[in-house]
N, CA and C of each residue as an Amber inpcrd file, in Angstrom:
protein
   513
   2.0130000 254.8170000  25.6790000   2.0240000 253.4760000  25.6830000
   1.0150000 252.8780000  26.6850000   0.2250000 252.0500000  26.1570000
  -0.8390000 251.5800000  27.1370000  -0.4790000 250.2200000  27.6940000
  -0.5450000 250.0580000  29.0350000  -0.1940000 248.8190000  29.6160000
  -1.0910000 247.7880000  29.4100000  -0.7500000 246.6300000  29.0620000
  -1.6600000 245.6350000  28.8880000  -1.9790000 244.7800000  30.2200000
  -2.9080000 243.9230000  30.1490000  -3.2100000 243.1540000  31.3430000
  -2.1920000 242.2980000  31.5930000  -1.4600000 241.7460000  30.6580000
  -0.4320000 240.7360000  30.7930000   0.7230000 241.3600000  31.3690000
   1.1690000 242.6290000  31.1050000   2.3140000 243.3230000  31.5930000
   2.0170000 243.6640000  32.9710000   0.7850000 244.0840000  33.2980000
   0.3450000 244.3980000  34.6020000   0.4580000 243.2760000  35.5660000
   0.0520000 242.0780000  35.1970000   0.1480000 240.9620000  35.9430000
   1.6140000 240.4910000  36.1000000   2.4630000 240.6380000  35.0680000
   3.8710000 240.4080000  35.3100000   4.4630000 241.3220000  36.4380000
   4.1460000 242.5350000  36.2820000   4.7300000 243.5280000  37.1730000
   4.2730000 243.1780000  38.5890000   3.0590000 242.8970000  38.8070000
   2.4920000 242.4950000  40.2150000   3.0870000 241.3540000  40.6790000
   3.3620000 240.2140000  39.8200000   3.9450000 239.0370000  40.2460000
   5.5480000 239.3520000  40.6530000   6.1170000 240.2280000  39.9130000
   7.5170000 240.5360000  40.1780000   7.7580000 241.3170000  41.4520000
   6.7470000 242.1500000  41.7910000   6.6590000 242.8860000  43.0120000
   6.3950000 242.0180000  44.2080000   5.5160000 241.0290000  44.0030000
   5.2330000 240.1060000  45.0240000   6.4010000 239.2080000  45.2510000
   7.1400000 238.7850000  44.3600000   8.3360000 237.9550000  44.4730000
   9.4640000 238.7200000  45.3050000   9.5070000 239.9820000  44.8650000
  10.5400000 240.7950000  45.5320000  10.2350000 241.0840000  47.0130000
   9.0480000 241.3050000  47.2920000   8.5220000 241.5880000  48.6030000
   8.6120000 240.2150000  49.4700000   8.2690000 239.0360000  48.8520000
   8.4610000 237.9310000  49.6220000   9.9330000 237.6920000  49.9860000
  10.7320000 237.7890000  49.0620000  12.1750000 237.4420000  49.1770000
  12.7420000 238.4040000  50.2380000  12.3260000 239.6180000  50.2020000
  12.8770000 240.6290000  51.2560000  12.2960000 240.2150000  52.7140000
  11.1660000 239.8210000  52.6880000  10.6470000 239.3220000  54.0900000
  11.3810000 238.0110000  54.5000000  11.6520000 237.0900000  53.7080000
  12.3990000 235.9910000  54.1020000  13.8070000 236.2780000  54.5820000
  14.4200000 237.2490000  53.7050000  15.7730000 237.6070000  54.0760000
  15.8550000 238.3520000  55.3980000  14.7690000 239.0120000  55.6940000
  14.8060000 239.7220000  57.0060000  14.5000000 238.7900000  58.1160000
  13.6950000 237.8530000  57.9110000  13.4960000 236.8150000  58.9240000
  14.7350000 236.0100000  59.2390000  15.4870000 235.5550000  58.3080000
  16.7880000 234.8410000  58.3880000  17.7310000 235.8550000  59.1210000
  17.8120000 236.9700000  58.8100000  18.7590000 237.8650000  59.5260000
  18.3370000 238.0260000  60.8640000  17.0500000 238.2620000  61.2680000
  16.5500000 238.4360000  62.7500000  16.9120000 237.2420000  63.4710000
  16.6510000 235.9880000  62.9230000  16.9310000 234.8540000  63.6740000
  18.4160000 234.5810000  63.9810000  19.3610000 234.8870000  63.0290000
  20.8100000 234.8820000  63.2630000  21.2280000 235.7660000  64.4120000
  20.5860000 236.9750000  64.3490000  20.8810000 238.0740000  65.2960000
  20.3290000 237.6400000  66.6340000  19.2240000 237.0050000  66.7670000
  18.6940000 236.6860000  68.0630000  19.5120000 235.3940000  68.7150000
  19.9570000 234.5330000  67.7500000  20.8690000 233.4010000  68.0320000
  22.1840000 233.8280000  68.7490000  22.6620000 235.0230000  68.2890000
  23.9660000 235.3750000  68.7440000  23.7010000 236.1080000  70.1670000
  22.4620000 236.6870000  70.4340000  22.2060000 237.4430000  71.5500000
  21.8160000 236.4280000  72.7800000  21.3780000 235.3010000  72.5500000
  20.9990000 234.2400000  73.4830000  21.9900000 234.0250000  74.6070000
  23.2760000 233.7000000  74.1950000  24.1930000 233.4760000  75.1770000
  24.5250000 234.5740000  76.1380000  24.4340000 235.8700000  75.7380000
  24.5420000 237.0800000  76.5330000  23.3450000 237.1870000  77.5530000
  22.1890000 236.8260000  77.0800000  21.0150000 236.8580000  77.9000000
  21.0200000 235.8960000  79.0100000  21.6640000 234.6630000  78.5410000
  21.6030000 233.4860000  79.5430000  22.6100000 233.6120000  80.5010000
  23.6620000 234.5170000  80.4470000  24.6620000 234.6090000  81.4920000
  24.2020000 235.0210000  82.7290000  24.5820000 234.3960000  83.8690000
  24.0900000 234.8170000  85.1480000  24.4400000 236.3570000  85.4850000
  23.4310000 236.9840000  86.0590000  23.6450000 238.3930000  86.5290000
  23.8310000 238.4050000  87.8290000  24.6490000 239.3970000  88.3280000
  24.9500000 239.4880000  89.7590000  23.4940000 239.9930000  90.4540000
  23.1490000 239.3810000  91.5770000  21.8560000 239.7930000  92.1990000
  22.0210000 241.0060000  93.0250000  21.1350000 241.8770000  92.8310000
  21.1910000 243.1800000  93.7050000  20.8510000 242.9220000  95.1160000
  21.8280000 243.3320000  96.0470000  21.5210000 243.1570000  97.4420000
  20.6600000 244.2030000  97.8930000  19.5900000 243.9290000  98.5410000
  18.5640000 244.9220000  99.0410000  19.0710000 245.6030000 100.1620000
  18.7100000 246.8660000 100.3720000  19.1290000 247.6340000 101.4260000
  18.2770000 247.1150000 102.6280000  18.7950000 247.0220000 103.8870000
  18.1770000 246.3790000 104.8590000  16.9200000 247.1690000 105.4910000
  16.9740000 248.4770000 105.2240000  15.9220000 249.4240000 105.6470000
  15.2040000 250.1280000 104.6800000  14.9820000 249.5030000 103.5100000
  14.4120000 250.1650000 102.2890000  12.9000000 249.8520000 102.3100000
  12.3030000 250.2260000 103.3550000  10.7350000 249.9490000 103.5660000
  10.0050000 251.2020000 103.3160000   8.9440000 251.1630000 102.7320000
   8.0650000 252.4680000 102.5070000   7.7510000 253.0790000 103.8030000
   7.5160000 254.3840000 103.8110000   7.0560000 255.1310000 105.0060000
   5.7600000 254.6140000 105.4660000   5.4000000 254.7600000 106.6520000
   4.1460000 254.2610000 107.2740000   2.9940000 254.9840000 106.4960000
   1.9270000 254.1920000 106.3140000   0.7370000 254.7980000 105.7400000
   0.0360000 255.7230000 106.6350000  -0.2940000 256.8710000 106.1510000
  -0.9230000 257.9160000 106.9210000  -2.4930000 257.5650000 107.1180000
  -2.7880000 257.3000000 108.3090000  -4.1720000 256.8550000 108.6030000
  -5.0850000 258.0340000 108.8030000  -4.5420000 259.3010000 108.5980000
  -5.4340000 260.3910000 108.6780000  -5.8600000 260.8180000 110.0200000
  -5.0590000 260.4320000 111.1340000  -5.4190000 260.7900000 112.4200000
  -4.3240000 261.5950000 113.0810000  -4.6220000 262.3630000 114.1540000
  -3.7030000 263.0040000 114.9100000  -3.9760000 262.5650000 116.3340000
  -3.2880000 261.6760000 116.9600000  -3.4840000 261.2100000 118.2170000
  -2.9640000 262.1620000 119.2260000  -3.8460000 262.2900000 120.4160000
  -3.3860000 263.1790000 121.4620000  -2.3860000 262.3330000 122.3540000
  -2.5450000 261.1050000 122.3830000  -1.6380000 260.1340000 123.0550000
  -1.4040000 258.8750000 122.3590000  -0.3730000 258.2980000 122.4790000
  -0.1340000 256.9140000 121.8100000   0.3570000 256.0970000 123.0710000
  -0.1520000 254.9140000 123.0570000   0.2020000 253.9610000 124.1150000
   1.0060000 252.9940000 123.4920000   2.2500000 252.6970000 123.9400000
   3.0980000 251.5970000 123.5420000   2.8540000 250.3980000 124.3410000
   2.1610000 249.3490000 123.9020000   1.6080000 248.3240000 124.6620000
   2.3990000 247.0290000 124.3030000   2.4540000 246.1570000 125.3720000
   3.0320000 244.8050000 125.2800000   2.2170000 243.7850000 124.7690000
   0.9470000 243.8720000 124.9660000  -0.0660000 242.8260000 124.6350000
  -1.3890000 243.5680000 124.4150000  -2.3640000 242.7970000 123.8410000
  -3.7140000 243.3670000 123.6530000  -4.4890000 243.5940000 124.9540000
  -3.9460000 242.9350000 126.0710000  -4.7330000 243.2200000 127.3680000
  -4.2200000 244.6790000 127.8020000  -3.1450000 245.1740000 127.3850000
  -2.7390000 246.4330000 127.8680000  -3.2240000 247.6290000 127.0210000
  -4.0280000 247.2950000 125.9770000  -4.5610000 248.3410000 125.1690000
  -5.6990000 248.9980000 125.6130000  -5.8120000 250.2700000 125.9680000
  -6.9840000 250.9390000 126.3680000  -8.2110000 250.6050000 125.4890000
  -9.3230000 250.5200000 126.1740000 -10.6070000 250.2030000 125.4200000
 -10.9860000 251.2290000 124.3720000 -10.7310000 252.5480000 124.5500000
 -11.0520000 253.6460000 123.7180000 -10.0490000 253.8990000 122.5720000
  -8.8690000 253.0500000 122.6190000  -7.9030000 253.3630000 121.5450000
  -8.3160000 253.0110000 120.1810000  -8.0620000 254.0120000 119.2470000
  -8.3860000 253.8040000 117.8970000  -7.5030000 254.8010000 117.1150000
  -6.7000000 254.3010000 116.2260000  -6.5150000 252.9290000 115.7120000
  -5.4570000 252.1980000 116.6680000  -5.5280000 250.8410000 116.5430000
  -4.4900000 249.9330000 117.1250000  -3.6490000 249.2910000 116.1070000
  -2.3910000 249.4560000 116.1160000  -1.4770000 248.9320000 115.1920000
  -0.4810000 247.9390000 115.9370000  -0.0710000 246.9280000 115.1640000
   0.8460000 245.9710000 115.8280000   2.1640000 245.9200000 114.8900000
   3.3230000 246.0430000 115.4790000   4.4780000 245.7990000 114.9600000
   4.9730000 244.3840000 115.1320000   5.1160000 243.6760000 114.0690000
   5.4360000 242.2010000 114.1030000   6.8890000 242.0630000 114.2540000
   7.4020000 240.8200000 114.5540000   8.7760000 240.5320000 114.8240000
   9.6920000 240.8940000 113.6690000   9.2500000 240.8140000 112.4120000
  10.0320000 241.1150000 111.3250000   9.9100000 242.6310000 110.9110000
   9.3350000 243.4910000 111.7540000   9.1940000 244.8480000 111.5160000
   7.9810000 245.2950000 110.7000000   7.1510000 244.3350000 110.1650000
   5.9400000 244.7660000 109.4130000   4.8890000 245.1820000 110.4350000
   3.9800000 245.9300000 109.7970000   3.0190000 246.5820000 110.6960000
   1.6590000 246.1210000 110.2200000   0.7270000 245.8060000 111.1260000
  -0.6590000 245.3900000 110.8050000  -1.5580000 246.0980000 111.6070000
  -2.7000000 246.4990000 111.0760000  -3.8130000 247.1450000 111.5990000
  -4.8020000 246.2110000 112.3470000  -4.8110000 246.3480000 113.7910000
  -5.6440000 245.5430000 114.5480000  -7.0420000 246.0850000 114.7570000
  -7.1730000 247.4690000 114.8900000  -8.4410000 248.1980000 115.0860000
  -8.4260000 249.4010000 114.2650000  -9.2990000 249.5890000 113.3450000
  -9.1620000 250.8600000 112.4840000  -9.4630000 252.1940000 113.2370000
  -9.0790000 253.1930000 112.4970000  -9.4180000 254.4820000 112.9770000
 -10.7130000 254.8480000 112.6350000 -11.3930000 255.8490000 113.4310000
 -12.7390000 256.2110000 113.0160000 -12.8630000 256.7890000 111.7480000
 -13.9160000 256.6790000 111.0840000 -14.0780000 257.3150000 109.8130000
 -14.0070000 258.9080000 109.8240000 -13.3340000 259.4180000 108.8910000
 -13.0640000 260.8610000 108.8970000 -14.3860000 261.6010000 108.5380000
 -14.7190000 262.7420000 109.1050000 -15.8330000 263.4550000 108.8270000
 -15.4820000 264.7330000 107.9600000 -14.2080000 264.9060000 107.8530000
 -13.7280000 266.1040000 106.9220000 -12.4810000 265.6350000 106.2790000
 -11.8850000 266.3440000 105.3290000 -10.6550000 266.0150000 104.5990000
  -9.4840000 266.3170000 105.4830000  -9.5910000 266.9290000 106.7200000
  -8.4480000 267.0980000 107.5580000  -8.2150000 265.8250000 108.4490000
  -7.0860000 265.8190000 109.0090000  -6.7620000 264.8410000 109.9290000
  -7.6850000 264.6700000 111.1610000  -8.2260000 263.5440000 111.4540000
  -9.2130000 263.4590000 112.6000000  -8.4320000 263.3340000 113.7530000
  -8.8870000 264.1460000 114.8180000  -8.2400000 264.1290000 116.1420000
  -8.8170000 262.9500000 116.9430000  -7.9730000 262.0600000 117.3570000
  -8.3700000 261.0310000 118.2500000  -7.6540000 261.1020000 119.6700000
  -8.3140000 260.6590000 120.5820000  -7.7430000 260.8860000 121.9650000
  -6.5140000 259.8990000 122.2100000  -6.7480000 258.5840000 121.8900000
  -5.7270000 257.6840000 122.1600000  -5.4820000 256.6550000 120.9460000
  -4.2470000 256.4110000 120.5420000  -3.8470000 255.3900000 119.6950000
  -3.0450000 254.4230000 120.3580000  -2.9740000 253.2250000 119.8970000
  -2.1410000 252.2360000 120.5250000  -1.2390000 251.5220000 119.4920000
  -0.0470000 251.1610000 119.9120000   0.9220000 250.4650000 119.1330000
   1.4660000 249.3180000 119.9860000   1.1720000 248.1330000 119.4310000
   1.5070000 246.9700000 120.0790000   3.0680000 246.5310000 119.6330000
   3.8620000 246.2860000 120.5750000   5.3250000 246.0880000 120.3450000
   5.5750000 244.6770000 120.4170000   6.5570000 244.0580000 119.6460000
   6.8690000 242.6270000 119.6080000   7.8070000 242.2680000 120.8630000
   8.3490000 243.2980000 121.4730000   9.2590000 243.1140000 122.6290000
   8.6580000 243.6990000 123.8550000   9.1070000 243.1660000 125.1520000
   8.6200000 243.6730000 126.3310000   9.2990000 244.8940000 126.9380000
  10.4170000 245.3700000 126.1630000  11.1230000 246.6200000 126.4490000
  11.6660000 247.3210000 125.3330000  11.6140000 248.6230000 125.5330000
  12.1030000 249.4780000 124.3730000  13.6010000 249.0300000 123.9190000
  14.4650000 248.6040000 124.9240000  15.7920000 248.2860000 124.6240000
  15.8510000 246.9060000 123.8790000  14.8980000 246.0900000 123.9030000
  14.7880000 244.9180000 123.2190000  14.5500000 244.8720000 121.6900000
  14.0580000 246.0750000 121.2100000  13.5980000 246.2080000 119.8920000
  14.9240000 246.1160000 118.9010000  14.7150000 245.3260000 117.8190000
  15.7720000 245.3160000 116.8120000  15.6230000 246.6170000 116.0210000
  16.7410000 246.8970000 115.1880000  16.7280000 248.0410000 114.4830000
  15.5810000 248.2100000 113.4900000  15.1310000 247.0020000 112.8900000
  13.9500000 247.1000000 111.9930000  12.7200000 247.2940000 112.7850000
  12.6050000 246.7570000 113.9290000  11.4300000 246.9760000 114.5670000
  11.2670000 248.4820000 115.2200000  12.5010000 248.9230000 115.5520000
  12.5100000 250.3650000 116.1150000  12.1630000 251.2780000 114.9860000
  12.6190000 251.0470000 113.7280000  12.3080000 251.8490000 112.5570000
  10.8320000 251.8150000 112.3070000  10.2650000 250.6420000 112.4590000
   8.6290000 250.5660000 112.2130000   7.9120000 251.2790000 113.2880000
   8.4970000 251.3460000 114.4410000   7.8000000 252.0320000 115.6040000
   7.8260000 253.5480000 115.3390000   9.1310000 253.9350000 114.9980000
   9.3070000 255.3830000 114.7320000   8.3910000 255.7460000 113.5570000
   8.3860000 255.0580000 112.4290000   7.4390000 255.4640000 111.2970000
   5.9310000 255.5250000 111.7370000   5.5560000 254.6290000 112.6100000
   4.2000000 254.7740000 112.9630000   3.9030000 255.8380000 113.9040000
   4.9790000 256.1410000 114.8750000   4.7750000 257.3670000 115.6630000
   4.8230000 258.6050000 114.9230000   5.5090000 258.6950000 113.8410000
   5.5520000 259.8020000 113.0030000   4.2430000 260.0650000 112.2060000
   3.5340000 258.9230000 111.9430000   2.2870000 258.9980000 111.2810000
   1.2920000 259.3740000 112.2260000   1.1870000 258.8920000 113.5080000
   0.1480000 259.0560000 114.4110000   0.2140000 260.4700000 115.0130000
   1.4000000 260.9370000 115.1820000   1.5340000 262.1930000 115.9380000
   2.0090000 263.3330000 114.9520000   1.2310000 264.2920000 114.7780000
   1.5290000 265.2720000 113.6930000   2.5660000 266.4670000 114.1850000
   2.5360000 266.8360000 115.4090000   3.3920000 267.9690000 115.9220000
   4.8600000 267.4520000 115.9760000   5.8430000 268.3820000 115.8300000
   7.1420000 268.1340000 115.8650000   7.6560000 269.3460000 116.6190000
   8.5180000 269.0770000 117.6030000   9.1020000 267.8320000 118.1890000
   7.8880000 267.1910000 118.9320000   7.9830000 265.9350000 119.0040000
   6.9640000 265.1470000 119.8270000   7.2450000 265.2380000 121.3820000
   6.3870000 265.6980000 122.0150000   6.4210000 265.9130000 123.4380000
   6.4270000 264.4770000 124.2150000   7.3570000 264.1530000 125.1910000
   7.4550000 262.8910000 125.7380000   6.0220000 262.4600000 126.4460000
   5.3320000 263.4230000 126.8560000   4.1270000 263.3080000 127.5770000
   2.9350000 262.7370000 126.6020000   3.1400000 262.7170000 125.2280000
   2.2190000 262.1660000 124.3510000   2.4260000 260.6620000 124.0930000
   3.3080000 260.1390000 124.6770000   3.6620000 258.6840000 124.5640000
   3.6750000 258.0480000 125.8470000   2.8170000 256.9530000 126.0720000
   2.7020000 256.3230000 127.4100000   3.1260000 254.9020000 127.1660000
   3.8080000 254.3390000 128.2160000   4.2180000 252.8570000 128.1420000
   3.1520000 252.2450000 129.0040000   2.6800000 251.0700000 128.2400000
   1.6200000 250.2900000 128.8670000   2.0400000 248.7310000 128.8660000
   2.6780000 248.3580000 129.9510000   3.1730000 246.9400000 129.9120000
   4.6270000 246.9550000 129.3430000   5.1250000 247.8830000 129.0260000
   6.5310000 247.9370000 128.1960000   7.4870000 248.3280000 129.3700000
   8.6200000 247.6230000 129.4610000   9.7110000 248.0220000 130.3470000
  10.4340000 249.1840000 129.7760000  10.5640000 250.3510000 130.5110000
  11.1890000 251.4430000 129.9770000  10.9630000 252.6430000 130.8790000
  11.6870000 253.7080000 130.7560000  11.5620000 254.9620000 131.5800000
  11.3640000 256.0540000 130.7070000  11.1490000 257.2580000 131.2860000
  10.9530000 258.4850000 130.5980000  12.3000000 258.8680000 129.6240000
  13.4000000 258.5180000 130.1290000  14.4940000 258.8930000 129.3660000
  14.5030000 258.0100000 128.2510000  14.2250000 256.6960000 128.1900000
  14.1940000 255.8980000 126.9640000  13.0290000 256.3360000 126.0390000
  11.9210000 256.8990000 126.4980000  11.0040000 257.3900000 125.5850000
  11.5090000 258.7160000 124.8710000  12.2050000 259.4710000 125.5870000
  12.7360000 260.7750000 125.0390000  13.6940000 260.4510000 124.0140000
  14.6390000 259.3760000 124.2880000  15.6130000 259.0320000 123.2820000
  14.9930000 258.4810000 122.1620000  13.8340000 257.7810000 122.2290000
  13.1780000 257.1990000 121.0910000  12.4600000 258.3380000 120.2360000
  11.8980000 259.3640000 120.9100000  11.1490000 260.3790000 120.2210000
  12.1910000 261.3800000 119.5960000  13.3400000 261.4360000 119.9220000
  14.2820000 262.2110000 119.1130000  14.5340000 261.8390000 117.5970000
  14.1040000 260.5100000 117.3700000  14.2880000 260.0210000 116.0260000
  12.9950000 260.1280000 115.2820000  11.9820000 260.5190000 115.8110000
  10.6560000 260.5900000 115.0080000  10.8280000 261.7370000 114.0080000
  10.5770000 261.3980000 112.6590000  10.6680000 262.4330000 111.6360000
   9.3250000 262.8710000 111.3410000
């Protein structure tokens, strides 16, 4: 049996009507499903409480300092110190003077690095500030355990015992 042009046109029209009705039915069903889901999405969600010390580890500047000076102000920073980092009152750390450019893929050895503290004494640091100081000391000093002679106080109130207690926490 040979299909005629008229029967072919009728079959195409019937298939088009069936496809169009299926698309409309799917659209109606999806809109109804989405309308039921909106109240569930609009309900208030409990906010996650951030952990107080969930800060990323200190950025590795690629240096190994022979000595780190903990300074109270820029006036106490040695002139040859590179890099110079500052711990702000909220525990954030900013770079004040960059490290020298590396000449090889290894960590560059620098004589002195400086870390500006937001408090005038080691005992006055808040836990967040102390954590930032420890992270920076860990990034600047490669050897573990850190010898107390590698950290010098410049304008910061404290003694050798306070420095040793601080260095016990360096990871």
